[in-house]
PyMOL Python script that loads the backbone (N, CA, C, O; Angstrom):
from pymol import cmd

cmd.read_pdbstr("""\
ATOM      1  N   UNK A   1       5.468  10.612  -5.474  1.00  0.00           N
ATOM      2  CA  UNK A   1       4.835  10.197  -4.805  1.00  0.00           C
ATOM      3  C   UNK A   1       4.226  10.092  -3.338  1.00  0.00           C
ATOM      4  O   UNK A   1       3.159  10.094  -2.724  1.00  0.00           O
ATOM      5  N   UNK A   2       5.459  10.008  -3.199  1.00  0.00           N
ATOM      6  CA  UNK A   2       5.670   9.729  -1.388  1.00  0.00           C
ATOM      7  C   UNK A   2       4.896  10.969  -0.863  1.00  0.00           C
ATOM      8  O   UNK A   2       3.787  10.752  -0.374  1.00  0.00           O
ATOM      9  N   UNK A   3       5.280  12.037  -0.902  1.00  0.00           N
ATOM     10  CA  UNK A   3       4.570  13.354  -0.416  1.00  0.00           C
ATOM     11  C   UNK A   3       3.143  13.306  -1.159  1.00  0.00           C
ATOM     12  O   UNK A   3       2.483  13.879  -0.292  1.00  0.00           O
ATOM     13  N   UNK A   4       2.763  13.184  -1.581  1.00  0.00           N
ATOM     14  CA  UNK A   4       1.145  12.684  -1.927  1.00  0.00           C
ATOM     15  C   UNK A   4       0.504  11.675  -0.833  1.00  0.00           C
ATOM     16  O   UNK A   4      -0.634  11.822  -0.386  1.00  0.00           O
ATOM     17  N   UNK A   5       1.540  10.448  -0.395  1.00  0.00           N
ATOM     18  CA  UNK A   5       0.754  10.140   0.411  1.00  0.00           C
ATOM     19  C   UNK A   5       0.822  10.319   1.593  1.00  0.00           C
ATOM     20  O   UNK A   5       0.066   9.690   2.334  1.00  0.00           O
ATOM     21  N   UNK A   6       1.615  11.100   2.030  1.00  0.00           N
ATOM     22  CA  UNK A   6       2.059  11.622   3.487  1.00  0.00           C
ATOM     23  C   UNK A   6       0.838  12.961   3.875  1.00  0.00           C
ATOM     24  O   UNK A   6       0.721  13.512   4.969  1.00  0.00           O
ATOM     25  N   UNK A   7       0.180  13.190   2.851  1.00  0.00           N
ATOM     26  CA  UNK A   7      -1.113  14.004   2.809  1.00  0.00           C
ATOM     27  C   UNK A   7      -2.530  13.383   3.356  1.00  0.00           C
ATOM     28  O   UNK A   7      -3.507  14.051   3.694  1.00  0.00           O
ATOM     29  N   UNK A   8      -2.436  12.174   3.366  1.00  0.00           N
ATOM     30  CA  UNK A   8      -3.760  11.347   3.849  1.00  0.00           C
ATOM     31  C   UNK A   8      -3.207  11.121   4.869  1.00  0.00           C
ATOM     32  O   UNK A   8      -2.029  11.057   5.220  1.00  0.00           O
ATOM     33  N   UNK A   9      -4.754  10.926   5.632  1.00  0.00           N
ATOM     34  CA  UNK A   9      -5.016  10.631   6.774  1.00  0.00           C
ATOM     35  C   UNK A   9      -4.956   9.190   6.622  1.00  0.00           C
ATOM     36  O   UNK A   9      -4.625   8.695   5.544  1.00  0.00           O
ATOM     37  N   UNK A  10      -5.327   8.317   7.878  1.00  0.00           N
ATOM     38  CA  UNK A  10      -5.155   6.775   8.238  1.00  0.00           C
ATOM     39  C   UNK A  10      -6.705   5.998   7.520  1.00  0.00           C
ATOM     40  O   UNK A  10      -6.813   4.935   6.908  1.00  0.00           O
ATOM     41  N   UNK A  11      -7.562   6.830   7.826  1.00  0.00           N
ATOM     42  CA  UNK A  11      -8.560   6.433   6.857  1.00  0.00           C
ATOM     43  C   UNK A  11      -8.857   6.657   5.587  1.00  0.00           C
ATOM     44  O   UNK A  11      -9.714   5.932   5.083  1.00  0.00           O
ATOM     45  N   UNK A  12      -8.229   7.702   4.774  1.00  0.00           N
ATOM     46  CA  UNK A  12      -8.080   7.700   3.750  1.00  0.00           C
ATOM     47  C   UNK A  12      -7.088   6.436   2.992  1.00  0.00           C
ATOM     48  O   UNK A  12      -7.519   5.644   2.155  1.00  0.00           O
ATOM     49  N   UNK A  13      -6.046   6.468   3.379  1.00  0.00           N
ATOM     50  CA  UNK A  13      -5.145   5.911   3.717  1.00  0.00           C
ATOM     51  C   UNK A  13      -5.870   3.689   3.159  1.00  0.00           C
ATOM     52  O   UNK A  13      -5.596   2.937   2.223  1.00  0.00           O
ATOM     53  N   UNK A  14      -6.729   3.577   4.318  1.00  0.00           N
ATOM     54  CA  UNK A  14      -7.319   2.249   4.363  1.00  0.00           C
ATOM     55  C   UNK A  14      -8.130   2.287   3.183  1.00  0.00           C
ATOM     56  O   UNK A  14      -8.295   1.284   2.489  1.00  0.00           O
ATOM     57  N   UNK A  15      -8.729   3.582   2.884  1.00  0.00           N
ATOM     58  CA  UNK A  15      -9.795   3.607   2.007  1.00  0.00           C
ATOM     59  C   UNK A  15      -8.868   3.504   0.487  1.00  0.00           C
ATOM     60  O   UNK A  15      -9.562   2.952  -0.367  1.00  0.00           O
ATOM     61  N   UNK A  16      -7.502   3.893  -0.036  1.00  0.00           N
ATOM     62  CA  UNK A  16      -7.480   3.522  -0.948  1.00  0.00           C
ATOM     63  C   UNK A  16      -6.649   2.095  -0.799  1.00  0.00           C
ATOM     64  O   UNK A  16      -7.059   1.336  -1.677  1.00  0.00           O
ATOM     65  N   UNK A  17      -5.864   1.615  -0.181  1.00  0.00           N
ATOM     66  CA  UNK A  17      -5.545  -0.247   0.118  1.00  0.00           C
ATOM     67  C   UNK A  17      -6.709  -0.997  -0.255  1.00  0.00           C
ATOM     68  O   UNK A  17      -6.575  -2.061  -0.858  1.00  0.00           O
ATOM     69  N   UNK A  18      -8.050  -0.458   0.102  1.00  0.00           N
ATOM     70  CA  UNK A  18      -8.915  -1.354  -0.180  1.00  0.00           C
ATOM     71  C   UNK A  18      -9.751  -1.167  -1.763  1.00  0.00           C
ATOM     72  O   UNK A  18     -10.343  -2.048  -2.386  1.00  0.00           O
ATOM     73  N   UNK A  19      -9.578   0.176  -2.113  1.00  0.00           N
ATOM     74  CA  UNK A  19     -10.296   0.097  -3.517  1.00  0.00           C
ATOM     75  C   UNK A  19      -9.211  -0.445  -4.259  1.00  0.00           C
ATOM     76  O   UNK A  19      -9.498  -0.615  -5.443  1.00  0.00           O
ATOM     77  N   UNK A  20      -8.193  -0.731  -3.977  1.00  0.00           N
ATOM     78  CA  UNK A  20      -7.274  -1.028  -5.077  1.00  0.00           C
ATOM     79  C   UNK A  20      -6.435  -2.444  -4.810  1.00  0.00           C
ATOM     80  O   UNK A  20      -5.405  -2.908  -5.297  1.00  0.00           O
ATOM     81  N   UNK A  21      -7.481  -2.955  -3.687  1.00  0.00           N
ATOM     82  CA  UNK A  21      -6.587  -4.633  -3.487  1.00  0.00           C
ATOM     83  C   UNK A  21      -5.273  -4.678  -3.064  1.00  0.00           C
ATOM     84  O   UNK A  21      -4.409  -5.404  -3.556  1.00  0.00           O
ATOM     85  N   UNK A  22      -5.126  -3.919  -2.170  1.00  0.00           N
ATOM     86  CA  UNK A  22      -3.517  -4.089  -2.264  1.00  0.00           C
ATOM     87  C   UNK A  22      -3.119  -5.032  -1.212  1.00  0.00           C
ATOM     88  O   UNK A  22      -1.984  -5.477  -1.042  1.00  0.00           O
ATOM     89  N   UNK A  23      -4.384  -5.343  -0.386  1.00  0.00           N
ATOM     90  CA  UNK A  23      -3.424  -6.194   0.688  1.00  0.00           C
ATOM     91  C   UNK A  23      -5.290  -7.187   0.724  1.00  0.00           C
ATOM     92  O   UNK A  23      -6.377  -6.983   1.263  1.00  0.00           O
ATOM     93  N   UNK A  24      -4.766  -8.113  -0.084  1.00  0.00           N
ATOM     94  CA  UNK A  24      -6.519  -9.319   0.384  1.00  0.00           C
ATOM     95  C   UNK A  24      -6.497  -9.933   1.764  1.00  0.00           C
ATOM     96  O   UNK A  24      -7.558 -10.397   2.183  1.00  0.00           O
ATOM     97  N   UNK A  25      -5.422  -9.991   2.516  1.00  0.00           N
ATOM     98  CA  UNK A  25      -5.466 -10.363   3.602  1.00  0.00           C
ATOM     99  C   UNK A  25      -6.232  -9.515   4.631  1.00  0.00           C
ATOM    100  O   UNK A  25      -6.562 -10.045   5.691  1.00  0.00           O
ATOM    101  N   UNK A  26      -6.519  -8.292   4.394  1.00  0.00           N
ATOM    102  CA  UNK A  26      -6.856  -7.412   5.708  1.00  0.00           C
ATOM    103  C   UNK A  26      -6.284  -7.259   6.370  1.00  0.00           C
ATOM    104  O   UNK A  26      -6.894  -7.251   7.439  1.00  0.00           O
ATOM    105  N   UNK A  27      -4.746  -7.002   6.543  1.00  0.00           N
ATOM    106  CA  UNK A  27      -4.327  -7.111   8.020  1.00  0.00           C
ATOM    107  C   UNK A  27      -3.839  -5.981   8.097  1.00  0.00           C
ATOM    108  O   UNK A  27      -3.049  -5.782   9.020  1.00  0.00           O
ATOM    109  N   UNK A  28      -4.178  -4.785   7.074  1.00  0.00           N
ATOM    110  CA  UNK A  28      -4.142  -3.381   7.186  1.00  0.00           C
ATOM    111  C   UNK A  28      -5.122  -2.751   8.282  1.00  0.00           C
ATOM    112  O   UNK A  28      -5.042  -1.769   9.020  1.00  0.00           O
ATOM    113  N   UNK A  29      -5.982  -3.642   8.088  1.00  0.00           N
ATOM    114  CA  UNK A  29      -7.206  -3.069   9.224  1.00  0.00           C
ATOM    115  C   UNK A  29      -6.996  -2.433  10.395  1.00  0.00           C
ATOM    116  O   UNK A  29      -7.579  -1.410  10.755  1.00  0.00           O
ATOM    117  N   UNK A  30      -5.719  -3.350  11.321  1.00  0.00           N
ATOM    118  CA  UNK A  30      -5.528  -3.118  12.737  1.00  0.00           C
ATOM    119  C   UNK A  30      -4.348  -2.469  12.442  1.00  0.00           C
ATOM    120  O   UNK A  30      -3.570  -2.220  13.364  1.00  0.00           O
ATOM    121  N   UNK A  31      -4.111  -2.185  11.418  1.00  0.00           N
ATOM    122  CA  UNK A  31      -3.074  -0.659  11.762  1.00  0.00           C
ATOM    123  C   UNK A  31      -3.826   0.909  11.804  1.00  0.00           C
ATOM    124  O   UNK A  31      -4.708   1.273  11.027  1.00  0.00           O
ATOM    125  N   UNK A  32      -3.215   1.746  12.951  1.00  0.00           N
ATOM    126  CA  UNK A  32      -4.084   2.401  13.057  1.00  0.00           C
ATOM    127  C   UNK A  32      -2.932   3.818  12.562  1.00  0.00           C
ATOM    128  O   UNK A  32      -3.430   4.890  12.218  1.00  0.00           O
ATOM    129  N   UNK A  33      -1.866   3.682  12.582  1.00  0.00           N
ATOM    130  CA  UNK A  33      -0.344   4.814  12.376  1.00  0.00           C
ATOM    131  C   UNK A  33      -0.856   5.305  10.849  1.00  0.00           C
ATOM    132  O   UNK A  33      -1.453   4.543  10.088  1.00  0.00           O
ATOM    133  N   UNK A  34      -0.598   6.403  10.595  1.00  0.00           N
ATOM    134  CA  UNK A  34      -0.491   6.867   9.203  1.00  0.00           C
ATOM    135  C   UNK A  34       0.335   6.495   8.257  1.00  0.00           C
ATOM    136  O   UNK A  34       0.146   6.254   7.064  1.00  0.00           O
ATOM    137  N   UNK A  35       1.682   6.466   9.206  1.00  0.00           N
ATOM    138  CA  UNK A  35       3.247   5.957   8.289  1.00  0.00           C
ATOM    139  C   UNK A  35       3.260   4.850   8.182  1.00  0.00           C
ATOM    140  O   UNK A  35       3.901   4.490   7.195  1.00  0.00           O
ATOM    141  N   UNK A  36       2.634   3.698   9.026  1.00  0.00           N
ATOM    142  CA  UNK A  36       2.721   2.400   8.815  1.00  0.00           C
ATOM    143  C   UNK A  36       1.812   1.798   7.479  1.00  0.00           C
ATOM    144  O   UNK A  36       2.037   0.777   6.831  1.00  0.00           O
ATOM    145  N   UNK A  37       0.666   2.837   7.299  1.00  0.00           N
ATOM    146  CA  UNK A  37      -0.795   2.584   6.101  1.00  0.00           C
ATOM    147  C   UNK A  37       0.278   2.868   4.945  1.00  0.00           C
ATOM    148  O   UNK A  37       0.320   2.045   4.029  1.00  0.00           O
ATOM    149  N   UNK A  38       1.380   4.259   4.903  1.00  0.00           N
ATOM    150  CA  UNK A  38       1.605   4.398   3.612  1.00  0.00           C
ATOM    151  C   UNK A  38       3.101   3.412   3.708  1.00  0.00           C
ATOM    152  O   UNK A  38       3.482   3.174   2.562  1.00  0.00           O
ATOM    153  N   UNK A  39       3.810   2.936   4.521  1.00  0.00           N
ATOM    154  CA  UNK A  39       5.003   2.006   4.252  1.00  0.00           C
ATOM    155  C   UNK A  39       3.981   1.000   3.352  1.00  0.00           C
ATOM    156  O   UNK A  39       4.317   0.906   2.172  1.00  0.00           O
ATOM    157  N   UNK A  40       3.112   0.448   3.639  1.00  0.00           N
ATOM    158  CA  UNK A  40       2.221  -0.625   3.699  1.00  0.00           C
ATOM    159  C   UNK A  40       2.052  -0.376   1.761  1.00  0.00           C
ATOM    160  O   UNK A  40       2.555  -1.242   1.046  1.00  0.00           O
ATOM    161  N   UNK A  41       1.658   0.284   1.401  1.00  0.00           N
ATOM    162  CA  UNK A  41       0.978   0.632   0.109  1.00  0.00           C
ATOM    163  C   UNK A  41       2.447   0.904  -0.437  1.00  0.00           C
ATOM    164  O   UNK A  41       2.819   0.021  -1.209  1.00  0.00           O
ATOM    165  N   UNK A  42       3.116   1.645  -0.275  1.00  0.00           N
ATOM    166  CA  UNK A  42       4.958   1.427  -0.805  1.00  0.00           C
ATOM    167  C   UNK A  42       5.091   0.200  -1.039  1.00  0.00           C
ATOM    168  O   UNK A  42       5.546   0.020  -2.169  1.00  0.00           O
ATOM    169  N   UNK A  43       4.945  -0.498  -0.616  1.00  0.00           N
ATOM    170  CA  UNK A  43       5.897  -1.932  -0.508  1.00  0.00           C
ATOM    171  C   UNK A  43       4.457  -2.896  -1.189  1.00  0.00           C
ATOM    172  O   UNK A  43       4.825  -4.009  -1.563  1.00  0.00           O
ATOM    173  N   UNK A  44       3.605  -2.749  -1.303  1.00  0.00           N
ATOM    174  CA  UNK A  44       2.557  -3.601  -2.088  1.00  0.00           C
ATOM    175  C   UNK A  44       2.711  -3.014  -3.240  1.00  0.00           C
ATOM    176  O   UNK A  44       2.313  -3.866  -4.034  1.00  0.00           O
ATOM    177  N   UNK A  45       3.079  -1.974  -3.920  1.00  0.00           N
ATOM    178  CA  UNK A  45       2.760  -1.166  -4.798  1.00  0.00           C
ATOM    179  C   UNK A  45       3.992  -1.887  -5.880  1.00  0.00           C
ATOM    180  O   UNK A  45       3.886  -2.378  -7.003  1.00  0.00           O
ATOM    181  N   UNK A  46       5.298  -1.670  -4.867  1.00  0.00           N
ATOM    182  CA  UNK A  46       6.776  -2.270  -5.867  1.00  0.00           C
ATOM    183  C   UNK A  46       6.525  -3.838  -5.738  1.00  0.00           C
ATOM    184  O   UNK A  46       7.392  -4.503  -6.306  1.00  0.00           O
ATOM    185  N   UNK A  47       5.561  -4.536  -5.136  1.00  0.00           N
ATOM    186  CA  UNK A  47       5.562  -6.066  -5.410  1.00  0.00           C
ATOM    187  C   UNK A  47       4.306  -6.237  -6.498  1.00  0.00           C
ATOM    188  O   UNK A  47       4.064  -7.318  -7.036  1.00  0.00           O
ATOM    189  N   UNK A  48       3.813  -5.450  -6.658  1.00  0.00           N
ATOM    190  CA  UNK A  48       3.080  -5.924  -8.064  1.00  0.00           C
ATOM    191  C   UNK A  48       3.318  -5.088  -9.206  1.00  0.00           C
ATOM    192  O   UNK A  48       2.527  -5.064 -10.149  1.00  0.00           O
ATOM    193  N   UNK A  49       4.623  -4.235  -9.161  1.00  0.00           N
ATOM    194  CA  UNK A  49       5.386  -3.624 -10.585  1.00  0.00           C
ATOM    195  C   UNK A  49       6.202  -4.626 -10.488  1.00  0.00           C
ATOM    196  O   UNK A  49       6.343  -5.071 -11.627  1.00  0.00           O
ATOM    197  N   UNK A  50       6.976  -5.378  -9.553  1.00  0.00           N
ATOM    198  CA  UNK A  50       8.171  -6.178  -9.918  1.00  0.00           C
ATOM    199  C   UNK A  50       7.603  -7.879 -10.281  1.00  0.00           C
ATOM    200  O   UNK A  50       8.262  -8.702 -10.917  1.00  0.00           O
ATOM    201  N   UNK A  51       6.612  -8.044  -9.855  1.00  0.00           N
ATOM    202  CA  UNK A  51       6.087  -9.371 -10.067  1.00  0.00           C
ATOM    203  C   UNK A  51       6.357  -9.401 -11.377  1.00  0.00           C
ATOM    204  O   UNK A  51       6.263  -8.512 -12.223  1.00  0.00           O
ATOM    205  N   UNK A  52       6.901 -11.158 -11.502  1.00  0.00           N
ATOM    206  CA  UNK A  52       7.132 -11.630 -13.314  1.00  0.00           C
ATOM    207  C   UNK A  52       8.242 -11.040 -13.424  1.00  0.00           C
ATOM    208  O   UNK A  52       8.630 -11.469 -14.511  1.00  0.00           O
ATOM    209  N   UNK A  53       9.398 -10.023 -12.877  1.00  0.00           N
ATOM    210  CA  UNK A  53      10.542  -9.658 -13.422  1.00  0.00           C
ATOM    211  C   UNK A  53      11.496 -10.929 -13.681  1.00  0.00           C
ATOM    212  O   UNK A  53      12.329 -11.021 -14.582  1.00  0.00           O
ATOM    213  N   UNK A  54      11.150 -12.031 -12.550  1.00  0.00           N
ATOM    214  CA  UNK A  54      12.447 -12.672 -12.791  1.00  0.00           C
ATOM    215  C   UNK A  54      12.542 -13.436 -14.140  1.00  0.00           C
ATOM    216  O   UNK A  54      13.581 -13.917 -14.594  1.00  0.00           O
ATOM    217  N   UNK A  55      11.265 -13.483 -14.740  1.00  0.00           N
ATOM    218  CA  UNK A  55      11.211 -14.206 -16.089  1.00  0.00           C
ATOM    219  C   UNK A  55      11.671 -13.160 -17.578  1.00  0.00           C
ATOM    220  O   UNK A  55      11.854 -13.407 -18.770  1.00  0.00           O
ATOM    221  N   UNK A  56      11.706 -12.262 -16.957  1.00  0.00           N
ATOM    222  CA  UNK A  56      12.251 -10.906 -18.135  1.00  0.00           C
ATOM    223  C   UNK A  56      14.086 -11.189 -18.159  1.00  0.00           C
ATOM    224  O   UNK A  56      14.941 -10.979 -17.298  1.00  0.00           O
ATOM    225  N   UNK A  57      14.152 -11.627 -19.255  1.00  0.00           N
ATOM    226  CA  UNK A  57      16.186 -11.679 -19.333  1.00  0.00           C
ATOM    227  C   UNK A  57      16.245 -10.948 -20.737  1.00  0.00           C
ATOM    228  O   UNK A  57      17.332 -10.720 -21.269  1.00  0.00           O
TER     229      UNK A  57
END
""", "prot")
cmd.dss("prot")
cmd.show_as("cartoon", "prot")
cmd.util.cbc("prot")
cmd.orient("prot")
C-alpha cells in the first residue's frame, strides 16, 4: 500500500486526506512535501484501525 501512496503527488494526498476525513483539524493543509503527507496518512489510518483495541481481551 505504501508503494501506491508514493505514486501520488502532494495535491492528491491532500484530496485523499480530505475525502476520508483523516485529519479533522486540517493541519495537513500547511504541509507541502509529499512524504510528510504520506506519513500523516499512514499514521491516521493506523490510529483508526487500532482505535478501541484496548477493550479487546
